[in-house]
N, C-alpha and C positions, 0 to 999 in steps of 0.2 A: 524490275518488277514496277508495275503501274498500279495507280489507286484503283483502277477498274478490277484488278485482280484480287484485291483485298477483300475477304469475305464481309458483308455488311455488319454482322455481328461483331466481327473483330475491330472495324473501322469505328463503329458505335462505342465500343469499349474504350478505344483511344480518345475519343472526344469527351468521354465522361471523365477519363483519368486526366485530361487537360483542365477540366473544371476543378477537380480536386486539388491538383497542383497550383492552379491559379488561385485558389482560396488560400491556400498556405502561402503563397507569395504575397499576396495582397496583406494578409495579416502581419507578416514580417516588415514589409515595406511601409504601410500606413502607420505602424507602430512608432517610426521615426518622427513623425509629426503630430499624430493624433493626441499625445500626451502633452505637447507644447501648449496647446489650447487650455489645457486643464490645470497648468502649473499655478496660475494666480489662486484658483479655488482650492487647489490642494495645500498651498502654502497658508492660506487663511484658516483652513481647517485644522492642519497639523501643527502650524506655528513656527515653521522653520524659516531662517533668515534668507536675505537676497543671495548672500555668498554661498549658501548651502544649496540653493535651488538649482544651480547648474548640474549638481551630482545626479539629479533625476534623469538628466539626458545622458551625462557622460558614463554613468555606470553601466548603461545598456551599451553605448557605442564601444566602450573599451572592450567588454566582454565579447560582443559580436564581432568586432573587427579582429581582435587578436586571436580568436579561436576558429575562424572561418575555413582555414585550409586544413586543420585538424578535422573539422566536421565533414569537410567534402572527402577527406581520405577515408574517414570511418565509414562513410556510405559505400566506398569501393570495397572496404574490407569485410563488413559485417552484413552487407546486402542493403539494397536502397529502401526496399518496403519496409524492412524492420527499423532502419534508421529514420524514415520519414514519420512512422507512427510514433517512435520514441520522442522525436522533435516536437510533434503535435501535442502529444500528452504533457510533455515538460513545459512546454510554452504555454498551455492552458493552465496548468497548476501555477505556475510563475504569476500568470496575469491574475488568477483568482486571489492569490495571496497578496499581490500588489494592491488590489481594489479593496481588499478588506483591511489593508494596513491601518494600523492605529498610531504609528509613529514615523517619524521621518527615516529612522535607521532601517526599519522593516520595509518601508517603501524603495529605499535604494538597493537593499538586498534583493527584493523581488525583480526590480529592474535589471540588476546584474545577472540574474537567474534568467530572465526573459532572454537576455543577450546570449547566454550560454546555449540555450536550446535554440534561439533563432540561428546562431552559427551552425547548428546540426541541421536545421531545417531548410534554410535557404539554399545552399549548394545542391542538397539532395533533391529538392524539388525540380531544379534545373536539370540535374542528372537523370532524373526520371524522364523528364520531357525529351532529353537528347537521346536516351536509349529506347524511348517508346516510338517516336516519329521519326522513321528512317526513310520513308518514301519522300522524294524531293517536295512534291506539291503540298503534301500534308505538313512536312516539316515547316514550310514557309509560312503557312496559315497558323500553325500552333505558335511559332516563334513570334508572329504578328501579335497574336493575342497575349502572350506572355510578356513581350518587351512593352506592350502598351500597359500592362498592368505594373510593371517596373518602373515606368516612367511617370505613370499617373498616381501611383499609390500615395505619394506625398500630398498631392492636392485633395485626393479623397480623404486622407487623414485630417487635413484641415477642416473640411466640410463636416465630416462625421464627428470631430471633436468639438466644433461649435454646436452642432445639433445636440449631442449628448450632454455637454456642459450646462446648456441653457435649459434643456428640457428635463433632465434628471440631475445628475450632479457629476463631479469630476471622476468619481470612482467607476463610473460606466464606461470611460474610456478605456479601462483595463479589463472590466467585466466582458466587454463585447468580444474580446478574443476567445473566451471560453465558448461562446455559442458558434463562432466560426470554426473553431478547432473541432468541436464535436461533430459538425456536419462533415468536414474534411477527413476526420478519423473513420466515420461510417463509410465514406466513399473509398477511403484507402483499403480498408479491409475488403470491400466488395468489388473493387474495379482495379487495383493495382496488384497484378499477380506477382508471385514469388518465383524466382528462378533458382534453380540448384546449380551451385557453384561447380564447375569442372576444373580439375587441375589443382596444383597446390596453392593454399592460401598464403598470399605475401604477409610479411611482417610489417608492423608500423614502425616508421623511423622516428624513434624517440629523440635522438638528438637533434634532428631536422625540425622536428614539432617543437621542441623548447626554444630553439634558436628563432625560428620564424615567428612563434607566438609572442616571444619577448620583443622582437623588433617591431611587430605591429602593435603591440601594446604601447611601447615608446613612442612610436610615431603618432598614434591617436592622442595619446596623453599629452605629448609635447605640443601638438596643435591646439588641443583644448586648452592648455595651460596659457598658451601664447593669447587666447582670446580673453582670458580674464585677468592674467598677471603680466602680460606685455611680452615682446620678443626678447627684451634684455634680462629677463628673469632667469636665474641659474637653472631652475627646474626645467624650463622650456628648452634652452640649449642642451642641458645635461641629458634629457630624455631623447632629444632629436638626434644627438651624437650617438648616444647608445643604441638608438635604432639603426642608424646607418652602419655601426660596427657589427651588430648582429646580423643585418642583412647581408653584409659581405661574408661574415663567416657562414651563414647558412647558404650561400651560393656555392662557396668553396667546399662545403661538406657535400651538397648534392652531387657534385662531380665525382665524389669517390664513394657515395653511399651504395650499398648493394641493393637496398630497398628504398630508393629516395622518395621522400614526401612528395615532391614536385619535380619529376623529370624536366630537366632544362630544356629538352627539346621541345616541350609543350609552349614554354614562352618565348623560345627563340625563333620559332616560325614566324615568317614576316607578317603573315595575316592575322595570326592570333596576336602578337605583340601589338599590332595596329588596332586591333578590336579592344584589347584591354586598355590602352591609352586612350582610345576614344571615350570608353565608358567612364574612365577617371575623369577626363576633361569635361565631359557633359555633366558628370556628377557634381563636380565642383561648381559649374556654372548654374546647375538647376537648383541646388540647395540655396545658392544666393538669391535666386529669384523668388523662391518660396518666402525666405526670411525676410527680405527688404520690401516686397510688395505687400507681404502682410502688415509690415510695420507701417507703411505708407496708407494702406486701406484703413486700418484701424485707428491709428494716431493722427494722421493728417485729414483723411476724409470722414472719420467718426464711424467707421462701419462696426457693426456688432460681429462677433465671432461667426454666426451663422451667415451673415451677409458676406463676410470675408470667404467663407468657404464656397458659397454660391458664386462668387465672382471668379472663381477658378474653373468653374464647370464649362465654359467655352473652350478654355485651354485643353481640358481633358477630351472633349469631343473631337478637337482637331488632332489631338495626339493619337486617338484610337483611329481616326480616319487614315492618317498618315501611315500609321503602322500596317494597316491592311493594305493599303495601295502599295506601299514599298515592298513588302514581304511577298505579296502574291503576284504583282505585276513587274516593278521596277528593279528590284534587287536580282531576280533571276536573269533579267534581260542585261542590266548594265553592271551589276556587281557592287560591292562596298566601296570600291575605289572612286566611284561617281556619286553614289547615294550619300555616304557618310560626310565627305566634304561639302556637299551642297547642304545638308542638314545643318552642319557647323556654320556655314556662310549665313544661313536663315536665322541661327541663333545670334550671330553678331549683329544682324540688322535688328532683331527684336530687342536686344539689350540697348543698342543706341537709341532706338524709338523710346524706350523707357526713360532715358535721361532727360527728356523733354517734359516730363510730368511736373506739374507744380500744384500749389494749393487750390487753384480754381479748375483743374482739369475734372471733366466729366468722364464717368465710367464708360458709357457706351462709346464715346467718340476718341477717347485718348487712352484708356486703360485696356479695354477688351481687345482691340485690334492687335497690339504687341503681344499680349498674353496668347491669342490664338496663333499668331505666327511662331511664338516659342514652342506652343504645343505641337504644332507642325514639324518644327525643328527636331524636337526630341523623339517624335514618332518615326522620323526619318532615320535618326541616328541609332537609336537604342536597340530595336529589333535586328537590324542589319549587323550591329556589332556583336550582339550576343549570339547570334546564330553562327557568325564566323568564328567566334571565340571557342565553340565546341565542336565545330565541324571537323570530322576525321579523325578524333581522338580515340585512341585504343579504349574500348569500353571500361577496362579495369582501371583507367584513370579519369573517366567521365566526371566523378565526383570531384576530384581536386582540380580539373579543368573548369568545372562550373564554379567552384569556390573562388577561383581568381576572378571571375566576372564580379560576384558580390564584394570581393576584396577591394577590387579596382573602384567600384562604385562608392563603398564605405569611406575609403581613404580619400578619394576625390572630394567627397562631402566634407570630411574634416579639414582638409586642406583649404578648400573654397570658403568655408564657413569662417575658419581662423583668418585667413587672409583679407577676405572682404570686410569682415567685422573690424579688424585693425585698421584698414585704410578708411573705411567709413567713419570709424571714431576720430582718426586723425583729421580727416576733412571737416568734420563738425567742430573739433576743437580750434582748428586753424580759422575757420569762418568766425566763430564767436569771438576769438582774439582780435579780429580785424573788424569787428563791428560792436563797438561798445558805445553806451551802455547797452546791456543786453535786455531787451524787452521780449514780450511773448511772441511778437511777430518776427523778431530776429530769431527767436528760437525755432520757430517753424521753418524759416528760411535755411537754418543751419542744418536742420533735420533733412530738409529737401536736397541740400548740397551733399550730405553725406551719401543719400541714397543714390544720386546721380553718380557719385564717385564709384560706388560699389557696381552699378550697372555698367559703368565704361571699363572698369577693370574685367567684369564678367564678360564683355564684349571682346577684350583681350584674350581671355582664355579660350573662347570659342575660335578666335582667329587663329591661334596656336593650334588649336584641334584640327582646323581646316588644312593647315600646312602639313601636320604630322599625318593625318590620314590620307591625304593626296600622295604624299610621298612614299609611305609605308605599305599601303596596300597594294597587292599585285593587281595588274590589269586583268579583266575578265578573260578567262582562257589560260591564265598562268597558275600553276599550283592547283589548289582545290577549288571547284566550282560550286556555288550554291545552289545552281540549278541541277546540276548532275554530280553528286559526290562519287569519288571512285568506287569501283566494284568492291575492293578489299575493305574499304571503310564501311561500306554498308553491310558486308558480310560480318564484320568484326561486331556489330552491334545487334543485339537481339530485338525482334519485333515487340516483344514485351519488356517491361522494366522490372529490375530487381525489387 
């Protein structure tokens, strides 16, 4: 079936669906960074301590990461449109509750509730996209847009957070989600059709859900705790060990469950496993660049929050450009085995470039070029990986396969943030210990040394990603092709989404 045979009204409806899904994805992704900018103002307003501050971020990430696979599976079981609307409404209500919070406890509770509905919304949005765009050319374009949003959302969050915090107040970093959600809800009701289920309704794998949710909770909590309490803290190792045990138990259970939450065939496919690992590794590196470049711009160069957000705009532009070039021209021709490793190597180069920044660096000459290169790298990696991760999956498991993409990105971000923060803090302590007495100038140099260490290790992440993706992805023509999905895969997916 070619795009020329698609009725114009149907094709137009598909692209409006993409806008709706993109809004939902943007809301979830930018929420990971938009609140960061608002934290100092919220802390001054509500009076919570520095030690409590991390829970504003952790509450969201714990709920989001641990419930993603459940959210994806629920969209398979109760219908994508219904799940999508529930996720949008719930996220909007939680955001309004957080914006109006008069206490630290209520704000943390609202952030956790955002994470719950975000876990329902994010995989459903990708599943709607997967089951809506089945024509190869349209699918490539749609995933180019979606992948660009997934990659650029964090940077957009930094910009939006700075504007809202300076122009209004910190509460609008949460209230803004209500306006985005209302538009998306109206669009969902009008343009995302429902499909009547045929055949028996599968049951939810409750034991599998409990095992994997507990494992993901332990994994994210363990890495978050390592960031604040250190790697030698009993809670850190206890949580990570418990996560490993629960993951093993989950895999063993999935092998014998009559209605598995995540059929192992989905993740054992070479192309899909390569895609999930690529998203995880890119997520680890990307969170690192947002974190430490933000520190560098604000603390070393003295940028305001709005200036910091604007500094990331060239990166977003290059990301969008690379996403469109890759998915429309390069991935159909060369496949992810070529494009994803190239993107990873570009990420290595950008990270190494950033290690040369110092207190006298100029934005246009020294900061913007590596940021633009990183944007091109992420635009090359993310859309191709996300498209491959969901290609050819039976539509009854499209939601949980999509959830694995979000899970990989979230876990990668948690791992990257914890590891890079720890390595940076160690580098700073070592620098200060070797340069006494400590003066303000020494303090600046110590911070720069810590950032450079983080960038160098980030380059290592991307180098591992290049090796993994070049090794695991099949050559173009082997297995599923992004340019020409097999007929049975196309037939298994409806033209309209649940």
